[in-house]
Steps between C-alpha positions, in 0.01 A plus 500: 500500500128431480510188716273308265663171609511572871469183707572266209793272429662463159735235364746617234729254323810622320514781755876551525518765229335632184124480468467279807682743726289787369181298551599423859568865571180621336278249680671580831451872439129429473498325836556135415735276697730331249635147469795536262648194330785463252741236374816706570730283295599452137327288237741333259313591180459866598795714405411825675576531871222361716388658831697424815424467868635853539243623248219338698634657817496837324131447416430435868686816598319712240158376610583560865624851420153595378346353814394169351496158662684227311646154541728352237603149402732347244301236315494357149155505342595175325518328841145485629576385853751780562269761351201370696702513822602861433139599437381314810753677722408839359131436551569392859688827556227726366187294567361440153540551127299729271712588197732292284737648243645199317775704342815282501633433153807482279579586138747353257563510129414157366558550128297313238250261657670189367835613642406588857715294737305265727621665824407846369148382416461318833625787716257749347200265513583381852538850645262711290211253479536218751641742757194722467272197537696406813446853632126474443493149646686609813283810547143388434450304826597812697275725293210261550559468872432868569155488345539858378595435138815641348685578180763313300694669220725298269779692327492395137625715211408645165661174387210323673260653248711471186806298402826686434769324300795326668338478843240226451589347839421832667186559294378148575536550874337841494212379281455214746443749779191633322345154506598453864351839586170434328452156649591619849266799465211263428588269786563766763240760408224338710728554802542870425856451375580689182774388259646717224821527299727793418663528157781757498702588196871538566568639845817692579651245739804273499298230322485715186787744539783252452746402228297204370197715431713775352642247251151365423383848401821608324669193350667735252724645771789314666443655845160672516404706802175620657522817293528294181171315555276787612378594154450138393312422817282809464387377158314218680267752663231745400592736782845660457689301764757219467374321813283560804612533861438261788278767653264477202452128559461552875225754432307238303566236766371728772181562306439128449551409866307796640128536562488729196516177296267300725303364204796456264604137453620283214656802328831512310606864553772642272742767617655521157522860369282379214728214389209262444346742250788442260 
C-alpha cells in the first residue's frame, strides 16, 4: 500500500462483484474510504446471474479485511433519487467526495440491430448510459462542495471506440459515455475536477464468462465452455491473452484518480491488450 488516496472518499457503482469489487478493494488499499453501490437484483433482459445483496456484503467484508473503511447501499443507477440518497448518506459518513468510479453496467447479446427487442435495448441504454449520467449528476455537487477538485472515471469499453456486430445497443451506450466524458471534462475542469473514461477489452468476470457469451463466440458448438472460446477471444488481441483481469482495469483506474494523473482529463484510456490495433 502506498496510501496515495489517503484521506479521500471514493464512490464505486457496480461494486458487488467483478471489476467494481476489485476497484473498491484497490482504492481502499490506497487509503480511500469507499461508498459502494450496486443493484443487487436481476434484470429481465440479462440472462447471466446478477449480483446479490450477499455479494455486496462480501465486498464490504473484503474491504474491511484489508483495513479499509466502507459503507454500502443497494441502489439502482436508473433511479436517480435512490442513487442520490445513497451517495448523500455515504458522503455524510465520510465527510466529502473526491473520486467517482461510474462502473455499473450490464451486457447482453442483442443480435442484429433491427432485431434487438425493445426491453433489451432499453435496459442497456438505461443502465450503461443514463445510469452513468445519474452517477455523475448525483456526485458533482459533492465534488464541487469540497473545493479541492476530484476525479471521475466512466467505465466504457473497447465497444465504446468501435462497433462490434450484434451488440449495437451496448456499443451505442458505451460510445455515448465518451461524449458524456468529454463534455463533463470541459464543464468541470475549471473546478479542478478531471473526467476520463476507461475502455477495457473483455474482462474475466461473470459478465463475459457466461453461456451467452460462449455461444456468441462459438455458435458452431451446441454447448461451448470457457475453454472453447479462449483461442477465439485471443484472436481479438495483439497481446497473447484471451481477456484481461479486473486488476488490470483497477490499475488504470488508480492511475487516473491519483495525483500521478493530475493533468490528465478528457482522455479515453484503453486497457485492451491491443484490440483496437486490429
